[in-house]
C-alpha positions as CSV (number, residue, x, y, z in Angstrom):
1,M,0.0,0.1,0.0
2,G,1.0,3.2,-0.7
3,S,0.6,6.9,0.1
4,A,-1.6,9.6,-1.9
5,T,-1.8,13.1,-1.9
6,V,-4.5,14.8,0.3
7,A,-5.6,18.6,-0.5
8,E,-8.6,20.8,0.9
9,G,-9.8,24.2,0.5
10,W,-10.5,26.6,3.4
11,N,-13.6,29.1,2.2
12,G,-13.5,30.8,5.3
13,V,-16.4,28.4,7.7
14,T,-15.3,24.7,6.9
15,W,-12.6,23.0,4.8
16,T,-13.6,20.9,1.2
17,A,-11.4,18.0,0.4
18,Q,-10.4,18.5,-3.5
19,T,-9.9,15.9,-5.2
20,T,-5.9,15.3,-6.2
21,P,-4.6,13.4,-9.7
22,P,-3.9,9.4,-9.1
23,N,0.0,8.4,-9.5
24,N,-0.3,5.8,-12.7
25,D,3.3,5.5,-12.8
26,G,4.1,3.7,-9.2
27,P,2.4,3.8,-6.1
28,D,3.9,6.3,-3.3
29,I,3.3,10.5,-4.2
30,T,3.5,13.2,-1.6
31,F,3.3,16.6,-1.5
32,G,6.4,18.2,0.4
33,S,4.7,22.1,0.0
34,V,2.1,24.5,-1.0
35,T,1.7,27.6,-1.9
36,C,-1.0,29.7,-3.3
37,P,-0.5,33.8,-4.6
38,S,-3.8,34.4,-5.1
39,E,-7.3,33.1,-3.8
40,T,-7.9,30.7,-6.9
41,T,-4.8,29.3,-7.5
42,C,-2.0,27.1,-5.6
43,F,1.1,25.2,-6.1
44,A,1.9,22.2,-4.4
45,D,5.5,20.4,-5.0
46,G,6.8,16.6,-3.6
47,A,8.6,13.3,-5.3
48,F,6.0,10.4,-6.6
49,V,7.8,6.7,-7.1
50,N,8.0,6.2,-10.8
51,N,7.9,2.2,-11.6
52,L,8.5,3.0,-14.9
53,V,12.0,4.0,-14.4
54,G,13.3,1.5,-11.3
55,G,11.1,2.5,-8.8
56,A,13.1,6.1,-8.2
57,H,11.9,9.3,-6.6
58,E,10.8,12.0,-9.2
59,T,10.6,15.8,-8.7
60,L,6.3,16.9,-8.8
61,A,4.2,19.9,-8.7
62,E,0.9,20.4,-9.4
63,S,-1.6,23.1,-10.2
64,W,-5.0,24.1,-8.7
65,I,-6.1,27.2,-10.7
66,G,-9.9,27.5,-9.4
67,N,-10.8,24.2,-9.0
68,T,-8.9,21.5,-10.5
69,W,-5.3,20.5,-8.8
70,T,-3.4,19.1,-12.3
71,M,-0.5,17.5,-12.5
72,L,2.5,19.7,-13.9
73,S,5.7,18.6,-16.2
74,T,8.8,18.5,-13.9
75,P,12.2,17.7,-14.9
76,N,14.9,15.7,-12.6
77,P,18.6,16.0,-13.1
78,A,20.1,13.6,-15.3
79,G,21.8,10.8,-13.6
80,S,19.3,11.1,-10.2
81,G,18.7,7.8,-9.0
82,N,15.8,10.0,-6.3
83,S,15.2,13.5,-6.6
84,Y,12.1,15.5,-4.3
85,L,11.1,19.0,-4.1
86,S,10.9,20.0,-0.5
87,G,9.7,23.7,-0.9
88,I,7.7,26.1,-3.2
89,T,6.9,30.0,-3.2
90,C,6.0,31.6,-6.1
91,G,6.0,35.7,-6.7
92,S,2.9,35.3,-8.8
93,S,0.2,33.1,-10.4
94,T,2.7,32.6,-13.2
95,T,6.8,33.0,-11.8
96,C,7.1,30.2,-9.0
97,T,10.6,28.7,-7.7
98,A,10.3,25.1,-5.9
99,V,14.0,23.5,-3.8
100,G,14.8,20.3,-2.9
101,W,17.4,17.6,-3.4
102,S,18.5,14.9,-5.4
103,N,21.1,12.5,-5.6
104,N,23.7,11.4,-8.5
105,G,24.1,8.2,-6.5
106,S,27.1,9.5,-4.3
107,A,26.0,13.0,-3.1
108,D,22.7,14.5,-2.4
109,L,23.2,17.8,-4.4
110,T,20.7,21.0,-3.8
111,L,17.7,21.3,-6.8
112,V,15.8,24.5,-7.9
113,E,13.6,24.3,-10.6
114,Q,11.5,27.5,-11.6
115,Y,7.8,27.1,-13.1
116,K,7.2,30.0,-15.6
């Protein structure tokens, strides 16, 4: 049994569960952090296990635009065994920076990705 992402929205009175995309490539998917540059736009980052590449952890980013979480394409460093995003901030609805780490097989390396 694996993990799954969970998201809820607060309307000032109650929390409401929000559906997040399933991970069809492996058993585990987790969020590391979330940021909301506006009342209707949020971005979350994290990692997922990709069984298509030998079970390695790969970076994850999703966006909430109004009413739906959508998985975004994120790069993973060439030669990395595992990559995680664990913090995200957005200056606007169109520009975000996420940080985390990757491992090249012999060392953990700082990872920074930008969404534009």
